[in-house]
C-alpha positions in Angstrom: 94.3 95.5 101.4 91.2 97.7 101.5 88.3 97.1 103.9 85.6 94.7 102.2 82.2 93.3 103.3 81.8 89.8 103.3 78.6 88.2 103.1 77.4 84.9 102.7 75.2 84.1 100.7 77.3 86.5 98.7 74.0 88.1 96.6 70.9 86.8 97.5 69.0 85.3 100.1 65.7 84.6 101.4 64.2 87.2 104.0 64.1 84.4 106.7 67.1 82.8 106.4 70.3 84.0 108.1 72.8 86.3 106.6 76.5 85.8 107.9 78.2 89.5 108.1 81.7 90.1 107.9 84.2 92.8 107.4 87.7 92.1 106.1 91.0 94.2 105.3 90.6 96.2 108.7 93.6 97.4 111.1 94.1 95.6 114.0 91.5 96.0 116.7 90.4 98.8 114.7 87.1 100.7 115.9 84.2 100.8 113.2 80.7 101.2 113.0 78.6 98.8 111.1 75.2 100.6 109.4 72.0 98.8 107.8 69.1 100.6 105.7 66.5 98.8 104.0 63.5 101.2 102.0 60.2 99.5 102.1 58.2 100.1 98.9 56.6 103.2 100.3 60.0 104.9 100.3 60.1 104.7 104.2 63.7 104.2 105.7 64.8 101.7 108.5 68.3 101.9 109.8 70.1 99.7 112.1 73.8 100.8 113.4 76.1 98.8 115.8 79.5 99.9 117.0 82.6 97.0 116.4 86.2 96.6 117.1 88.0 94.1 114.8 90.5 91.4 116.0 94.0 91.6 116.0 94.1 90.2 112.2 91.8 92.9 111.3 89.1 90.9 110.6 85.7 91.3 112.3 83.3 88.6 111.9 79.8 89.3 113.5 79.1 85.6 114.4 82.0 85.6 116.7 82.3 89.5 117.6 80.2 90.8 119.8 78.9 94.7 119.5 80.0 97.4 121.8 77.4 99.4 123.6 76.1 102.5 121.8 74.2 101.4 118.6 70.8 99.5 118.3 72.3 96.4 120.1 75.2 95.2 122.0 76.5 91.8 122.4 76.9 88.9 120.4 74.1 89.3 117.6 75.4 88.2 114.4 71.6 89.3 112.9 71.3 92.1 114.7 71.7 94.4 112.1 68.4 92.9 110.7 66.2 92.6 112.7 67.0 96.0 114.9 66.0 97.7 111.7 63.6 101.0 112.6 61.5 102.8 111.0 62.9 106.7 110.7 58.8 108.0 110.5 57.2 106.8 114.0 55.0 104.2 114.2 55.4 102.5 111.0 55.8 98.8 110.4 58.2 97.2 107.8 55.6 94.7 105.6 56.9 93.3 102.3 53.8 94.5 99.8 55.1 92.9 96.4 56.5 89.5 97.0 57.8 89.2 93.9 60.9 92.0 94.6 63.4 91.4 96.9 64.1 94.0 99.5 67.2 96.1 98.8 69.5 96.0 101.9 72.3 98.6 102.0 75.5 98.1 104.2 77.7 100.4 105.5 81.5 100.1 107.5 82.4 103.8 108.8 85.4 105.0 110.8 85.5 104.9 114.2 82.3 105.2 117.0 81.2 109.0 117.0 78.0 110.5 117.2 78.3 111.3 113.4 79.5 108.3 111.0 83.3 109.3 110.1 84.5 108.0 107.0 83.1 105.7 104.7 85.4 102.6 104.4 83.5 100.1 102.7 79.9 99.4 101.4 78.0 96.8 99.7 74.1 95.6 98.3 72.2 92.4 99.3 68.9 91.1 98.3 66.8 89.5 100.9 63.8 87.5 98.8 60.2 86.3 99.4 60.3 83.7 96.7 62.9 80.2 96.0 63.4 79.7 92.7 60.1 77.9 91.4 57.8 78.6 93.6 54.7 79.7 91.6 52.5 82.5 92.5 49.1 82.3 91.3 46.4 84.8 91.7 42.5 83.6 92.7 39.2 84.8 91.6 36.8 82.3 91.5 33.2 82.6 92.9 33.7 85.3 95.5 37.2 84.1 96.7 39.8 87.1 96.5 43.3 85.4 97.1 46.8 84.3 96.4 47.9 80.6 95.7 51.9 79.7 96.4 52.7 76.4 94.9 56.3 74.8 95.9 57.8 74.1 92.6 57.0 70.6 91.2 54.1 69.1 89.8 53.3 66.8 93.1 50.6 67.4 95.6 51.5 69.4 98.7 50.1 69.6 102.2 47.5 72.9 101.8 47.7 75.4 104.3 44.9 78.8 104.4 46.4 82.1 105.9 44.9 84.6 107.2 46.0 88.4 108.7 44.5 90.4 110.9 42.4 93.9 111.0 44.4 95.5 108.5 42.4 94.1 105.9 44.0 94.2 102.1 46.0 90.5 101.3 49.4 90.3 102.8 51.2 87.8 101.2 54.7 87.3 102.5 54.4 84.7 105.1 52.1 82.9 103.0 55.1 82.7 100.2 57.4 82.4 102.6 55.7 79.2 104.1 55.2 77.8 100.8 59.3 78.2 100.3 59.1 75.0 102.3 56.9 72.9 100.3 53.3 74.0 101.7 50.6 74.9 99.0 49.2 78.2 101.2 46.3 80.3 100.3 46.5 84.3 101.2 43.1 85.0 101.7 41.9 88.2 101.6 38.6 88.7 103.9 37.6 92.6 104.2 39.4 95.9 102.5 40.4 94.5 99.1 39.1 94.6 95.6 35.6 94.2 95.6 35.4 91.9 99.6 33.4 94.3 102.2 34.8 97.7 102.6 34.7 97.6 106.6 34.6 95.2 109.6 30.9 95.0 110.0 30.0 91.1 109.8 31.5 88.0 108.4 30.0 85.4 106.6 31.8 81.8 107.3 30.2 80.7 103.7 33.1 83.0 102.0 35.9 81.0 103.9 34.2 77.8 103.3 34.4 78.5 99.5 38.4 78.9 99.9 38.6 75.8 102.2 36.9 73.9 99.0 38.7 75.5 96.4 41.9 73.8 98.5 40.4 70.4 99.2 39.4 70.7 95.1 42.3 71.4 94.0 44.7 68.9 92.0 47.8 69.9 93.6 46.5 69.8 97.3 47.1 66.8 98.9 44.2 65.7 101.4 42.1 64.8 103.0 42.3 68.1 105.4 44.2 71.3 105.3 45.7 73.5 108.0 45.0 77.0 108.8 47.2 79.7 110.0 46.3 83.0 111.4 47.0 86.1 113.0 45.3 88.3 115.4 41.5 88.9 113.9 42.6 86.1 111.4 43.4 83.7 114.7 39.7 83.8 115.8 38.5 84.0 111.9 40.2 79.8 111.9 38.9 78.9 115.3 35.4 79.4 113.6 36.3 78.2 110.6 37.6 74.9 112.3 34.7 75.0 114.5 32.2 75.3 111.8 33.6 74.0 108.4 34.6 70.4 107.3 38.1 69.5 105.9 40.5 70.9 108.5 43.0 69.1 110.1 45.7 71.5 111.8 45.0 74.8 112.5 48.0 77.5 114.0 47.3 80.4 116.0 49.8 83.7 116.8 48.6 85.6 119.3 44.6 84.6 117.9 41.8 85.1 120.3 39.1 82.0 121.3 36.1 85.1 121.1 35.0 86.5 118.0 36.0 89.9 117.9 35.2 92.8 116.2 32.6 92.4 113.5 29.2 89.8 114.1 30.1 86.5 112.5 27.3 84.6 110.5 27.2 81.3 109.4 24.0 79.6 108.4 21.5 79.9 111.0 24.0 80.8 113.4 25.0 83.8 114.9 28.2 85.0 116.7 28.1 88.3 118.6 31.3 90.3 118.8 32.9 90.4 122.5 32.1 93.4 124.2 34.4 96.4 124.9 34.6 99.5 127.1 36.8 102.2 125.4 36.8 103.8 129.1 39.7 101.1 129.5 42.6 102.8 127.1 45.5 104.4 128.9 47.4 107.0 126.3 50.7 107.2 127.5 52.4 110.9 128.0 53.6 110.2 123.9 49.9 109.2 122.9 50.4 105.7 122.2 47.4 104.0 123.4 47.6 100.7 125.4 44.5 98.4 124.7 45.3 95.5 126.3 42.4 95.7 128.9 39.9 96.8 126.2 37.7 93.6 125.6 35.4 92.4 128.1 36.0 88.9 129.8 34.6 86.1 127.2 33.6 83.9 130.2 31.1 86.2 131.9 27.6 87.0 131.7 26.5 88.4 127.8 29.8 88.2 126.5 30.3 84.3 126.7 27.6 84.5 123.4 31.2 85.4 121.9 33.4 82.3 122.9 33.8 80.6 119.8 32.6 76.7 120.4 36.2 75.3 119.4 35.2 71.9 121.0 33.0 71.4 117.6 36.3 71.5 115.5 37.9 68.0 114.6 41.2 69.2 114.2 44.7 69.8 116.4 45.4 73.3 117.8 48.6 74.8 118.2 48.5 78.4 119.8 51.5 80.9 119.8 51.4 82.9 122.4 53.7 86.5 122.9 53.6 87.2 126.9 54.1 90.7 126.2 51.4 91.3 123.5 49.6 94.4 123.9 46.9 93.8 121.9 44.8 91.4 123.9 45.5 89.0 126.5 46.6 86.0 124.1 47.8 83.7 126.8 44.5 84.1 128.6 43.0 83.1 125.2 44.9 79.9 124.6 44.7 78.8 128.2 40.9 79.2 128.2 40.6 77.8 124.7 42.7 74.4 126.0 40.1 74.4 129.6 37.0 74.1 126.9 38.7 71.6 124.8 39.7 69.3 127.7 36.1 69.6 129.3 34.9 68.6 125.8 37.6 65.1 125.9 39.3 66.9 123.3 43.1 66.8 122.7 45.2 69.1 124.9 46.2 71.9 122.4 50.0 72.5 121.6 50.5 76.2 123.7 53.7 77.6 122.7 54.4 80.4 125.1 57.1 83.4 124.7 58.5 86.0 127.5 59.5 89.1 125.9 57.7 88.7 122.6 54.8 91.1 121.3 51.8 90.7 119.1 53.1 91.2 115.8 55.2 87.6 115.5 56.3 88.0 111.9 58.4 85.2 109.9 61.7 85.4 111.1 63.7 88.6 111.0 60.8 91.0 110.3 61.8 94.1 112.9 59.7 94.1 116.1 57.0 96.8 115.6 56.1 98.7 119.2 53.4 100.6 118.1 52.0 101.5 115.2 48.4 102.8 113.8 45.5 100.7 114.7 42.9 100.9 112.1 39.9 100.4 114.5 41.3 102.6 117.2 42.4 105.4 114.3 45.6 106.1 116.8 48.9 104.7 117.9 48.2 101.6 120.0 51.6 99.6 121.5 51.6 96.1 120.7 54.5 95.4 123.5 57.6 93.2 123.2 61.2 93.5 123.6 63.5 93.3 120.5 66.2 90.5 121.0 63.3 88.2 122.9 60.8 89.0 119.8 63.3 88.2 117.3 64.2 84.6 119.1 60.5 83.9 119.5 59.5 84.8 115.7 62.7 82.5 114.8 61.4 79.8 117.3 57.9 80.0 116.2 58.7 79.6 112.5 59.9 76.3 113.1 57.2 75.0 115.2 54.4 76.3 112.8 56.6 74.4 110.1 56.5 71.0 112.8 53.3 71.5 113.6 51.8 71.4 109.5 54.2 68.5 108.7 53.4 66.1 111.0 49.8 67.0 111.0 49.2 67.2 107.4 52.3 64.9 106.1 52.7 62.8 109.1 56.4 63.8 108.9 57.7 63.4 112.5 57.5 66.8 114.3 60.8 68.7 114.2 62.6 66.4 112.6 63.5 65.9 108.7 63.0 61.7 108.1 66.3 59.8 108.8 66.6 56.1 107.3 
């Protein structure tokens, strides 16, 4: 019997779902190298490889066989060939630009454990998709809103969430659509550097975000009475500002967000919140030319920088802070703790704070490979984001569950983290 790769699901799976990988038809205890390859929409190649030894029966099941030292990872890591994918181009991050097409994953099995791949024994292809069958993608161009709404199958009403990314700008849709696969109506909202929106981050007007909140609250397929907000990085502090000043927000989840307004002036009616001050002299640059910007921001508890602290005590919602404890973009854990202190000092409910040791700044949906460093639009050079690949991968899997459980609990009234059992 010739060697063959066996995948489950066989041909196609959702990007945030586990993929079972096995090889059959090998010789007893045969040594092989497995390699995965994936090209993003810009044509950039990501690869991972691992060394294995088949069992006495010639079977190699990644759920039972540990990877041997010498590859991209070692140990028992059934999904290692996905989370360990690394760009062949330095400082390149894996993002999905068109969620309507899947990523194509190539798997190859080579003979032996040499530095160069031995003879090719077997290969397979697998689609990693972003949209579950029946999920609808609706471009939204109403008033000033530039967004994409993802609606689960069926004509019922669904708990609504607005999803915001950070300083990269544009309109990333992949987290919103993956979340919609689980029964949420999710609006991926652009706020700058997209179509006719402002080209740069000078100032933001909360009225724009208010328009998006009202759009969701009035949508016939969004279940009221309030909606949720999900924000990462700069998107996180925008979500806190929305929760603090706008009506109709029930739950706000932040992934490595800030409780101070960062990077741009924020205006709402007659209120102006200045951005937190920065000191570029505090940038540390490594020998390899990568900048560590963790100490660049001023302390929002001191002097005039206190004016940049967002008055989150005005919010009428519950908060969840997801924190990567090795975040090198800024001090996410400090921000979460100070936000919690501020809320409790004003008699508000203590927020949930979930901390992940070894997780960096870009906590993405499960199985996105960790990005250790990439170009920062505001600094114009590569910066380190922090994180240790295995711990970061585990954090992404758990955070994804925490976020869904949080929104289930506060937007639908389902008990946290459990499906209702009769």
